[in-house]
Phi, psi and omega in degrees: 000131175295155177296339178254014194276007184301327184276350188260152182255351179210158179290157177291151176301141182301324179293325177295315177304313183294319185286323186266346181294144179239004186298335181298333180240328184279001173297343175300339181270003190308307184293328178288324178298317180290323176303313179295322181292323178297318178292321182295315183289328176296320177294320179302320179289317180301321181274006178058035176275326171230156180297149181299322181294325176294318179298319180295320178297317180294317180299316178297318179295320179297320179293325176293316178299317180301316180295320180293318178296315181298325180276356181077021183261354182264140178267115178257122190241152174297328181301330178266011167070293189223180184294327182295311181289327176295316179296317181296320178296316179297323179295315180296322176298329185278316188243356180090195188300335181300335178299336178292347178283346182302323188276006178300129173079012176216167179234162172297337182295312177281334180295312182291324177297322177296310183303317182294322178292321177297316179296314187289322180294324175298315181294324180299316180298318179297315182293321178296320178297318179294322177296320180292327177293323176293318176301319178300317180296319178293320178297321178296319177294321178297313181299324182281350186231040180287348177243008180270123183249135175223164177292136168268148187238145160229142184058023186059024172247144181299132188241292178215146179290145178222161172287141175300326177299321179297319179296317178296322181292335175298321179285327173302319179295318179299311183288334174295320177295324176299317178299315180301317181294317180293320178298316181294325181290337183304321184292335177274332175287321192275054174227137187274128174268351188295135184108351177284345182066210179291321178192333191245008185095202183217157179278347181281148183280063184284168177236094184296323183291329177298313179297317180300317179295318180301326183263011178060035171280158179275354180164192180246157170286121193291321186259126185296323178297315179294323183302319184269341184256347182288126169229022176304322183296330176286314179300317180298318178298314181297324177293313178297320179295324178297320177295318180297314181291331175294318177297318176297323180293320178295317177295322177301315180300320179291321178296321177298314179295308186298331182272358178282160178297332181293327176260303180056045180267330180221161169231125177280146180299145180306330183295344183241022178227166177228170181250189181250143178288344183244318188258106188294341183277350191284142170225104190260135178280061189295327180298312179298319181294320183288322175299317177301319180290324183288348177301326181298322182290326178292316176302320181299319179296322177296312180297321179296318181293317178299319181292321178298319187278337195296334183249013186271128172284158172291134019243257184283141173224152183299335176309329187289352171299337180283004183279346192268310187300319178295319178295312179301312184295322179295316178302311183292322179297314182289320177300315181297317181295314182293321180297327179279324189291320183302307179291332178295318177291318183298325184263003182293132178270119181267121183269084188298318182295320179295321178296315182293321179299323178295319180294325182288346183239051175206185182247030182288354175263008183296321180300326181290329174294319177296315179297323177302314180292324177299319178292346174265014174079019173273129179306142186304319183296324177289321178298319178302316181293319179298312182294325175302321178291321178298314180298316179301317178300315180297318179299317181294329181265359180059045177227178180239171188304317183287352176275346182288144172281165179296328178294320178299312179303312186289343175291341177263328178200128179286353179285347185274129180243182183299334182293353182299330182292324175290320182298321186270357177296140185308317181296320179294320180299317179295310186286347175290339180277058186268065176231162178304125181086357181281178186267001174303145187304315182295328179286325178290322175300321176298317179300317181296316180299313182293318180295323179296321178295316180292327177295322177298322177296319178297322180294322177295319178300315180300315182300315181294314187278336173297323177291324181296321183268007186272020182304316184286315189290000000 
């Protein structure tokens, strides 16, 4: 007999049991479910809804069940459908009929919403910590490469030279925004839905705020209908995770390119590459490629969740069982990618000479020749045309701007003097971008200083909130 089977005259079809059961995946919530139940039963006793001795018996039983599940000694069955009913069945087996009092004043609808929020807030702290470790690795590479110059690209064509440190700092900024979004989302996750019941609340004189305080929530979800039907926090997480994995995918693409023979700008450590079963010479950047590939599954979970929710009336509907697997998989996918990326970046060998050689053999200093002429009072559009002619001449002669003699330069414009060679040198080109956010060395040093300060703030946030979600541990 199901724990809810009093109204039914026959057992559910075995195929229905198999199709509707969620225990195969929601068992991941077991410890969070028990965490919530311990707070709930304590509140029931405080509010004199059940006797204190019954509450103590239930609490002791829940802790025993938690230990058995953690040790793999508990049997979780499809017949009991989900983690909530499995835990309750195990509790009743452990302490007898008194265990049935645990569910007083609550529904699986508010119970599962609670479990998911407990799980997700824990995961947010972990993901933010992993993001900060990746930022640290990028900052270390930036600090070590403040004099390393490589071509900057637009349209995957060489555009202007930049410091490699500047390039690394662009990703520090991306991941900093990811941290900001996850931190901001925490306050919307960290509200307790427990006490909303199935949809309308409960007739028992419960104390929702007591439970919220016990579980270190910042408050309760005010509307009971919203409490059980809201999955905005899941959608928001999946959206934020999609942005994070997109940033990782962009960095992955650059690592794949840079580590190829065609670029040869970096070499990834052997520990983060694989070989070929056929070609003995191969060293493949498989981690970067797989992270790039896994971005699609995270996007898919976001689209799936939005699609599931878009036609649902208030309040709870069985469709919402589909909210978990995508969330779980996204957490694990992002955790795995971030855990790999930090050491992969930290151990990456930057081939400074190859980068500089690439800059020396392109026309990425052409804009500086145009700016030089503008500073001689030639209108920019005319300067642009002159430099275009100079570049065309060089292409036809198979040379670069710095290969031209002063006579060659002056054949295009008499405004050009001997100082042009200093102006067009890669280091000069980089340091000429001396504006806030520019690639000049002193500006990149400023970026590193500011980002390091903000990173310290994130670490403080992690320390505070790790303690907040540490109720279970």
